[in-house]
PDB file of N, CA, C and O in Angstrom:
ATOM      1  N   MET A   1      58.987  82.130 111.108  1.00  0.00           N
ATOM      2  CA  MET A   1      57.936  82.574 112.033  1.00  0.00           C
ATOM      3  C   MET A   1      58.145  82.259 113.400  1.00  0.00           C
ATOM      4  O   MET A   1      58.358  81.078 113.675  1.00  0.00           O
ATOM      5  N   ARG A   2      58.122  83.110 114.309  1.00  0.00           N
ATOM      6  CA  ARG A   2      58.405  82.971 115.879  1.00  0.00           C
ATOM      7  C   ARG A   2      56.867  82.911 116.492  1.00  0.00           C
ATOM      8  O   ARG A   2      55.896  83.536 116.064  1.00  0.00           O
ATOM      9  N   SER A   3      56.904  82.079 117.502  1.00  0.00           N
ATOM     10  CA  SER A   3      55.734  81.867 118.211  1.00  0.00           C
ATOM     11  C   SER A   3      56.176  82.352 119.647  1.00  0.00           C
ATOM     12  O   SER A   3      57.191  81.918 120.191  1.00  0.00           O
ATOM     13  N   ASN A   4      55.342  83.281 120.216  1.00  0.00           N
ATOM     14  CA  ASN A   4      55.560  83.651 121.743  1.00  0.00           C
ATOM     15  C   ASN A   4      54.775  82.889 122.617  1.00  0.00           C
ATOM     16  O   ASN A   4      53.559  83.080 122.631  1.00  0.00           O
ATOM     17  N   ARG A   5      55.285  82.061 123.340  1.00  0.00           N
ATOM     18  CA  ARG A   5      54.629  81.092 124.245  1.00  0.00           C
ATOM     19  C   ARG A   5      54.816  81.364 125.856  1.00  0.00           C
ATOM     20  O   ARG A   5      55.820  81.991 126.195  1.00  0.00           O
ATOM     21  N   VAL A   6      53.926  80.935 126.824  1.00  0.00           N
ATOM     22  CA  VAL A   6      54.148  81.134 128.129  1.00  0.00           C
ATOM     23  C   VAL A   6      53.920  79.940 128.763  1.00  0.00           C
ATOM     24  O   VAL A   6      53.029  79.187 128.370  1.00  0.00           O
ATOM     25  N   LYS A   7      54.705  79.648 129.808  1.00  0.00           N
ATOM     26  CA  LYS A   7      54.766  78.449 130.593  1.00  0.00           C
ATOM     27  C   LYS A   7      55.166  78.840 132.028  1.00  0.00           C
ATOM     28  O   LYS A   7      56.051  79.678 132.206  1.00  0.00           O
ATOM     29  N   LEU A   8      54.490  78.211 133.118  1.00  0.00           N
ATOM     30  CA  LEU A   8      54.886  78.442 134.487  1.00  0.00           C
ATOM     31  C   LEU A   8      55.931  77.587 134.941  1.00  0.00           C
ATOM     32  O   LEU A   8      56.040  76.480 134.415  1.00  0.00           O
ATOM     33  N   CYS A   9      56.688  77.929 135.812  1.00  0.00           N
ATOM     34  CA  CYS A   9      57.623  77.130 136.433  1.00  0.00           C
ATOM     35  C   CYS A   9      56.858  76.097 137.550  1.00  0.00           C
ATOM     36  O   CYS A   9      55.955  76.548 138.254  1.00  0.00           O
ATOM     37  N   HIS A  10      57.229  74.872 137.642  1.00  0.00           N
ATOM     38  CA  HIS A  10      56.494  74.008 138.621  1.00  0.00           C
ATOM     39  C   HIS A  10      56.943  74.352 139.956  1.00  0.00           C
ATOM     40  O   HIS A  10      56.171  74.064 140.871  1.00  0.00           O
ATOM     41  N   GLY A  11      58.020  74.903 140.238  1.00  0.00           N
ATOM     42  CA  GLY A  11      58.545  75.003 141.633  1.00  0.00           C
ATOM     43  C   GLY A  11      57.989  76.632 142.113  1.00  0.00           C
ATOM     44  O   GLY A  11      57.459  76.750 143.218  1.00  0.00           O
ATOM     45  N   CYS A  12      58.123  77.635 141.366  1.00  0.00           N
ATOM     46  CA  CYS A  12      57.777  78.898 141.990  1.00  0.00           C
ATOM     47  C   CYS A  12      56.558  79.366 141.330  1.00  0.00           C
ATOM     48  O   CYS A  12      56.053  80.372 141.826  1.00  0.00           O
ATOM     49  N   ALA A  13      55.935  78.804 140.236  1.00  0.00           N
ATOM     50  CA  ALA A  13      54.843  79.226 139.530  1.00  0.00           C
ATOM     51  C   ALA A  13      54.928  80.536 138.844  1.00  0.00           C
ATOM     52  O   ALA A  13      53.869  81.101 138.572  1.00  0.00           O
ATOM     53  N   GLN A  14      56.051  81.087 138.532  1.00  0.00           N
ATOM     54  CA  GLN A  14      56.440  82.344 137.800  1.00  0.00           C
ATOM     55  C   GLN A  14      56.521  81.977 136.487  1.00  0.00           C
ATOM     56  O   GLN A  14      57.027  80.885 136.229  1.00  0.00           O
ATOM     57  N   PRO A  15      56.068  82.772 135.492  1.00  0.00           N
ATOM     58  CA  PRO A  15      56.495  82.567 133.993  1.00  0.00           C
ATOM     59  C   PRO A  15      57.858  82.727 133.781  1.00  0.00           C
ATOM     60  O   PRO A  15      58.495  83.512 134.484  1.00  0.00           O
ATOM     61  N   ALA A  16      58.409  82.048 132.855  1.00  0.00           N
ATOM     62  CA  ALA A  16      59.851  82.122 132.492  1.00  0.00           C
ATOM     63  C   ALA A  16      60.090  81.842 131.029  1.00  0.00           C
ATOM     64  O   ALA A  16      59.361  81.041 130.444  1.00  0.00           O
ATOM     65  N   SER A  17      61.110  82.484 130.384  1.00  0.00           N
ATOM     66  CA  SER A  17      61.299  82.251 129.137  1.00  0.00           C
ATOM     67  C   SER A  17      61.989  81.117 128.663  1.00  0.00           C
ATOM     68  O   SER A  17      61.989  80.752 127.487  1.00  0.00           O
ATOM     69  N   THR A  18      62.694  80.455 129.783  1.00  0.00           N
ATOM     70  CA  THR A  18      63.554  79.276 129.563  1.00  0.00           C
ATOM     71  C   THR A  18      63.277  78.527 130.655  1.00  0.00           C
ATOM     72  O   THR A  18      63.458  79.028 131.765  1.00  0.00           O
ATOM     73  N   LEU A  19      62.736  77.042 130.513  1.00  0.00           N
ATOM     74  CA  LEU A  19      62.733  76.139 131.511  1.00  0.00           C
ATOM     75  C   LEU A  19      63.165  74.842 131.293  1.00  0.00           C
ATOM     76  O   LEU A  19      63.120  74.426 130.135  1.00  0.00           O
ATOM     77  N   TYR A  20      63.625  74.032 132.281  1.00  0.00           N
ATOM     78  CA  TYR A  20      64.121  72.729 132.097  1.00  0.00           C
ATOM     79  C   TYR A  20      63.042  71.706 132.409  1.00  0.00           C
ATOM     80  O   TYR A  20      62.255  71.840 133.347  1.00  0.00           O
ATOM     81  N   ARG A  21      63.050  70.709 131.597  1.00  0.00           N
ATOM     82  CA  ARG A  21      62.208  69.779 131.838  1.00  0.00           C
ATOM     83  C   ARG A  21      63.121  68.730 132.612  1.00  0.00           C
ATOM     84  O   ARG A  21      64.226  68.356 132.221  1.00  0.00           O
ATOM     85  N   VAL A  22      62.485  68.323 133.760  1.00  0.00           N
ATOM     86  CA  VAL A  22      63.173  67.418 134.836  1.00  0.00           C
ATOM     87  C   VAL A  22      62.141  66.443 135.387  1.00  0.00           C
ATOM     88  O   VAL A  22      60.942  66.714 135.454  1.00  0.00           O
ATOM     89  N   ARG A  23      62.726  65.198 135.807  1.00  0.00           N
ATOM     90  CA  ARG A  23      62.105  64.433 136.792  1.00  0.00           C
ATOM     91  C   ARG A  23      62.882  64.726 138.083  1.00  0.00           C
ATOM     92  O   ARG A  23      64.103  64.814 138.212  1.00  0.00           O
ATOM     93  N   GLN A  24      61.893  64.861 139.041  1.00  0.00           N
ATOM     94  CA  GLN A  24      62.596  65.235 140.469  1.00  0.00           C
ATOM     95  C   GLN A  24      62.103  64.255 141.681  1.00  0.00           C
ATOM     96  O   GLN A  24      62.483  64.435 142.838  1.00  0.00           O
ATOM     97  N   ASP A  25      61.236  63.221 141.304  1.00  0.00           N
ATOM     98  CA  ASP A  25      61.011  62.532 142.539  1.00  0.00           C
ATOM     99  C   ASP A  25      60.525  61.033 141.977  1.00  0.00           C
ATOM    100  O   ASP A  25      60.546  60.728 140.784  1.00  0.00           O
ATOM    101  N   ALA A  26      60.145  60.280 142.909  1.00  0.00           N
ATOM    102  CA  ALA A  26      59.795  58.659 142.529  1.00  0.00           C
ATOM    103  C   ALA A  26      58.838  58.465 141.676  1.00  0.00           C
ATOM    104  O   ALA A  26      58.684  57.378 141.117  1.00  0.00           O
ATOM    105  N   SER A  27      58.035  59.550 141.460  1.00  0.00           N
ATOM    106  CA  SER A  27      56.855  59.406 140.518  1.00  0.00           C
ATOM    107  C   SER A  27      57.317  59.337 139.135  1.00  0.00           C
ATOM    108  O   SER A  27      56.731  58.648 138.301  1.00  0.00           O
ATOM    109  N   ALA A  28      58.391  60.061 138.861  1.00  0.00           N
ATOM    110  CA  ALA A  28      58.940  59.898 137.592  1.00  0.00           C
ATOM    111  C   ALA A  28      58.138  60.754 136.535  1.00  0.00           C
ATOM    112  O   ALA A  28      58.202  60.417 135.353  1.00  0.00           O
ATOM    113  N   LYS A  29      57.471  61.725 136.869  1.00  0.00           N
ATOM    114  CA  LYS A  29      56.581  62.723 136.117  1.00  0.00           C
ATOM    115  C   LYS A  29      57.530  63.719 135.725  1.00  0.00           C
ATOM    116  O   LYS A  29      58.455  64.114 136.435  1.00  0.00           O
ATOM    117  N   TRP A  30      57.237  64.150 134.446  1.00  0.00           N
ATOM    118  CA  TRP A  30      58.211  65.408 133.797  1.00  0.00           C
ATOM    119  C   TRP A  30      57.518  66.693 134.373  1.00  0.00           C
ATOM    120  O   TRP A  30      56.290  66.782 134.401  1.00  0.00           O
ATOM    121  N   VAL A  31      58.287  67.613 134.798  1.00  0.00           N
ATOM    122  CA  VAL A  31      57.787  68.869 135.087  1.00  0.00           C
ATOM    123  C   VAL A  31      58.767  69.760 134.613  1.00  0.00           C
ATOM    124  O   VAL A  31      59.824  69.327 134.155  1.00  0.00           O
ATOM    125  N   PHE A  32      58.477  71.173 134.688  1.00  0.00           N
ATOM    126  CA  PHE A  32      59.252  72.269 134.032  1.00  0.00           C
ATOM    127  C   PHE A  32      59.522  73.299 135.105  1.00  0.00           C
ATOM    128  O   PHE A  32      58.600  73.929 135.623  1.00  0.00           O
ATOM    129  N   VAL A  33      60.964  73.492 135.485  1.00  0.00           N
ATOM    130  CA  VAL A  33      61.399  74.424 136.375  1.00  0.00           C
ATOM    131  C   VAL A  33      62.306  75.411 135.894  1.00  0.00           C
ATOM    132  O   VAL A  33      63.084  75.067 135.005  1.00  0.00           O
ATOM    133  N   CYS A  34      62.340  76.516 136.304  1.00  0.00           N
ATOM    134  CA  CYS A  34      63.044  77.789 136.013  1.00  0.00           C
ATOM    135  C   CYS A  34      64.544  77.548 136.424  1.00  0.00           C
ATOM    136  O   CYS A  34      64.867  76.550 137.068  1.00  0.00           O
ATOM    137  N   LYS A  35      65.418  78.476 136.036  1.00  0.00           N
ATOM    138  CA  LYS A  35      66.743  78.311 136.203  1.00  0.00           C
ATOM    139  C   LYS A  35      67.009  78.829 137.850  1.00  0.00           C
ATOM    140  O   LYS A  35      68.039  78.568 138.470  1.00  0.00           O
ATOM    141  N   HIS A  36      65.973  79.530 138.342  1.00  0.00           N
ATOM    142  CA  HIS A  36      66.178  79.789 139.844  1.00  0.00           C
ATOM    143  C   HIS A  36      65.770  78.482 140.785  1.00  0.00           C
ATOM    144  O   HIS A  36      66.312  78.332 141.880  1.00  0.00           O
ATOM    145  N   CYS A  37      64.942  77.701 140.367  1.00  0.00           N
ATOM    146  CA  CYS A  37      64.311  76.487 140.988  1.00  0.00           C
ATOM    147  C   CYS A  37      65.189  75.310 140.696  1.00  0.00           C
ATOM    148  O   CYS A  37      65.194  74.349 141.465  1.00  0.00           O
ATOM    149  N   TRP A  38      65.959  75.344 139.578  1.00  0.00           N
ATOM    150  CA  TRP A  38      66.573  74.184 139.215  1.00  0.00           C
ATOM    151  C   TRP A  38      67.725  73.673 140.202  1.00  0.00           C
ATOM    152  O   TRP A  38      67.870  72.455 140.305  1.00  0.00           O
ATOM    153  N   PRO A  39      68.442  74.418 140.837  1.00  0.00           N
ATOM    154  CA  PRO A  39      69.493  74.062 141.705  1.00  0.00           C
ATOM    155  C   PRO A  39      68.773  73.274 142.733  1.00  0.00           C
ATOM    156  O   PRO A  39      69.225  72.148 142.942  1.00  0.00           O
ATOM    157  N   THR A  40      67.767  73.641 143.395  1.00  0.00           N
ATOM    158  CA  THR A  40      67.129  72.824 144.520  1.00  0.00           C
ATOM    159  C   THR A  40      66.659  71.593 143.905  1.00  0.00           C
ATOM    160  O   THR A  40      66.605  70.659 144.705  1.00  0.00           O
ATOM    161  N   VAL A  41      66.325  71.337 142.791  1.00  0.00           N
ATOM    162  CA  VAL A  41      65.868  70.193 142.179  1.00  0.00           C
ATOM    163  C   VAL A  41      67.119  69.182 141.941  1.00  0.00           C
ATOM    164  O   VAL A  41      67.054  67.984 142.216  1.00  0.00           O
ATOM    165  N   TYR A  42      68.190  69.774 141.431  1.00  0.00           N
ATOM    166  CA  TYR A  42      69.148  69.029 140.867  1.00  0.00           C
ATOM    167  C   TYR A  42      70.232  68.470 142.019  1.00  0.00           C
ATOM    168  O   TYR A  42      70.716  67.340 142.058  1.00  0.00           O
ATOM    169  N   GLN A  43      70.446  69.443 142.833  1.00  0.00           N
ATOM    170  CA  GLN A  43      71.496  68.909 143.951  1.00  0.00           C
ATOM    171  C   GLN A  43      71.053  67.945 144.893  1.00  0.00           C
ATOM    172  O   GLN A  43      69.970  68.043 145.470  1.00  0.00           O
ATOM    173  N   ASN A  44      71.986  66.868 145.094  1.00  0.00           N
ATOM    174  CA  ASN A  44      71.730  65.743 146.033  1.00  0.00           C
ATOM    175  C   ASN A  44      70.510  65.053 145.736  1.00  0.00           C
ATOM    176  O   ASN A  44      69.836  64.656 146.687  1.00  0.00           O
ATOM    177  N   ASN A  45      70.142  64.859 144.622  1.00  0.00           N
ATOM    178  CA  ASN A  45      68.642  64.381 144.302  1.00  0.00           C
ATOM    179  C   ASN A  45      68.994  63.047 143.407  1.00  0.00           C
ATOM    180  O   ASN A  45      69.449  63.113 142.265  1.00  0.00           O
ATOM    181  N   PRO A  46      68.694  61.757 144.149  1.00  0.00           N
ATOM    182  CA  PRO A  46      68.997  60.560 143.115  1.00  0.00           C
ATOM    183  C   PRO A  46      67.867  60.340 142.175  1.00  0.00           C
ATOM    184  O   PRO A  46      68.049  59.479 141.314  1.00  0.00           O
ATOM    185  N   TYR A  47      66.642  61.019 142.192  1.00  0.00           N
ATOM    186  CA  TYR A  47      65.749  60.960 141.062  1.00  0.00           C
ATOM    187  C   TYR A  47      65.738  61.924 139.961  1.00  0.00           C
ATOM    188  O   TYR A  47      64.907  61.921 139.053  1.00  0.00           O
ATOM    189  N   TYR A  48      66.692  62.735 140.088  1.00  0.00           N
ATOM    190  CA  TYR A  48      66.800  63.924 139.119  1.00  0.00           C
ATOM    191  C   TYR A  48      67.288  63.258 137.630  1.00  0.00           C
ATOM    192  O   TYR A  48      68.241  62.493 137.485  1.00  0.00           O
ATOM    193  N   VAL A  49      66.502  63.689 136.708  1.00  0.00           N
ATOM    194  CA  VAL A  49      66.743  63.418 135.222  1.00  0.00           C
ATOM    195  C   VAL A  49      66.512  64.504 134.415  1.00  0.00           C
ATOM    196  O   VAL A  49      65.391  65.014 134.437  1.00  0.00           O
ATOM    197  N   TYR A  50      67.410  64.970 133.675  1.00  0.00           N
ATOM    198  CA  TYR A  50      67.237  66.125 132.702  1.00  0.00           C
ATOM    199  C   TYR A  50      66.570  65.601 131.498  1.00  0.00           C
ATOM    200  O   TYR A  50      66.880  64.498 131.047  1.00  0.00           O
ATOM    201  N   GLY A  51      65.572  66.424 130.900  1.00  0.00           N
ATOM    202  CA  GLY A  51      64.845  65.958 129.830  1.00  0.00           C
ATOM    203  C   GLY A  51      64.873  66.959 128.680  1.00  0.00           C
ATOM    204  O   GLY A  51      64.121  66.825 127.714  1.00  0.00           O
ATOM    205  N   GLY A  52      65.815  68.043 128.796  1.00  0.00           N
ATOM    206  CA  GLY A  52      65.578  69.059 127.801  1.00  0.00           C
ATOM    207  C   GLY A  52      65.332  70.435 128.224  1.00  0.00           C
ATOM    208  O   GLY A  52      65.040  70.612 129.407  1.00  0.00           O
ATOM    209  N   THR A  53      65.421  71.617 127.293  1.00  0.00           N
ATOM    210  CA  THR A  53      65.220  72.749 127.655  1.00  0.00           C
ATOM    211  C   THR A  53      64.035  73.324 126.806  1.00  0.00           C
ATOM    212  O   THR A  53      63.936  73.015 125.619  1.00  0.00           O
ATOM    213  N   TRP A  54      63.086  74.209 127.448  1.00  0.00           N
ATOM    214  CA  TRP A  54      61.875  74.629 126.727  1.00  0.00           C
ATOM    215  C   TRP A  54      62.277  76.095 126.684  1.00  0.00           C
ATOM    216  O   TRP A  54      62.715  76.679 127.676  1.00  0.00           O
ATOM    217  N   LYS A  55      62.106  76.682 125.459  1.00  0.00           N
ATOM    218  CA  LYS A  55      62.236  78.054 125.368  1.00  0.00           C
ATOM    219  C   LYS A  55      61.004  78.799 124.848  1.00  0.00           C
ATOM    220  O   LYS A  55      60.393  78.172 123.982  1.00  0.00           O
ATOM    221  N   ALA A  56      60.537  79.907 125.154  1.00  0.00           N
ATOM    222  CA  ALA A  56      59.451  80.708 124.872  1.00  0.00           C
ATOM    223  C   ALA A  56      59.548  81.203 123.446  1.00  0.00           C
ATOM    224  O   ALA A  56      58.560  81.159 122.712  1.00  0.00           O
ATOM    225  N   ASP A  57      60.807  81.711 123.002  1.00  0.00           N
ATOM    226  CA  ASP A  57      60.840  82.122 121.614  1.00  0.00           C
ATOM    227  C   ASP A  57      61.520  81.081 120.827  1.00  0.00           C
ATOM    228  O   ASP A  57      62.723  80.884 120.655  1.00  0.00           O
ATOM    229  N   LYS A  58      60.389  80.402 120.348  1.00  0.00           N
ATOM    230  CA  LYS A  58      60.906  79.216 119.450  1.00  0.00           C
ATOM    231  C   LYS A  58      61.131  79.590 117.972  1.00  0.00           C
ATOM    232  O   LYS A  58      60.217  80.196 117.413  1.00  0.00           O
ATOM    233  N   GLN A  59      62.121  79.330 117.357  1.00  0.00           N
ATOM    234  CA  GLN A  59      62.221  79.728 116.023  1.00  0.00           C
ATOM    235  C   GLN A  59      61.976  78.499 115.158  1.00  0.00           C
ATOM    236  O   GLN A  59      62.364  77.391 115.527  1.00  0.00           O
ATOM    237  N   ARG A  60      61.308  78.697 113.961  1.00  0.00           N
ATOM    238  CA  ARG A  60      60.888  77.567 113.261  1.00  0.00           C
ATOM    239  C   ARG A  60      61.472  77.663 111.855  1.00  0.00           C
ATOM    240  O   ARG A  60      61.245  76.777 111.031  1.00  0.00           O
TER     241      ARG A  60
END
């Protein structure tokens, strides 16, 4: 059974089928960013931590 889910990117607020769970600042809160916003979060960021990949088309 497959479930179709929707989640918005924290950076651009657009829906995406694949999002990356990251920590991006000193608050250490987890947020989800799309592949287009990910480079701005990752590059030269001492607070960056990768926490996994979220996919809209999850197989069970």
